N, C-alpha and C positions, 0 to 999 in steps of 0.2 A: 795327080798330075803336079806338077810345077810349075805353078800359077807368077809372070813375070808382067812390069809396070812396062805397057806397050804393045800387048798380048791382044787377040781380040779373041773374046769367047762368041758362042756361039747356046742359048740360051734356049729349052726348053719353050715358054708362052716367048708369045708377041706383044711387044710394046705398042702401044694404041694406035702411034705413028705408023704401026706396019714392021718393020727394024723386027730382027733377032738378033742383030751382034750387037755386041758389047764392046769398046775398049777399055783398059784396066787401067784405071791413072794411079790406085794405091792398094797394096796387097800389105795384109796384116790378121787381124781378127774381123776386119771389116772391111770391104772392099768397094772402092770408090769408080764408078765404071760409067761410060759414057755412052749412052746409046749413036749411037753411027747413021741411023734416021735422022732424028732430028736435032741433037746435039744437050738433050735432057743428061745431068747428071744425079747418080742416086745411089748410097747409102747403101749396103748390103751382108749381111751376115756371110763370112767364110762359106761355111758348112751349109745354107742356099745353095751359094755358087759351086761347090762340088758336088753337089744335089741336080740343079739341074742342067747342067753344062751337058750340050750335045755334041759341039763339036770344038776346037782348038787351034788356032793357028797366028803362028809366028810372023811380025812385021818385017 
């Protein structure tokens, strides 16, 4: 899949706030993702994002 900054990804696991959608803020070997529910930002390895992605939508 082609990931770009600003895309919204739906991941397999749900964040504790109840949202499973994340906005991509940075792309590279690691991704910076922002939770669409609570706004929390995380850094996660590209491999994990690719493995756990259930959906991708462009803004």
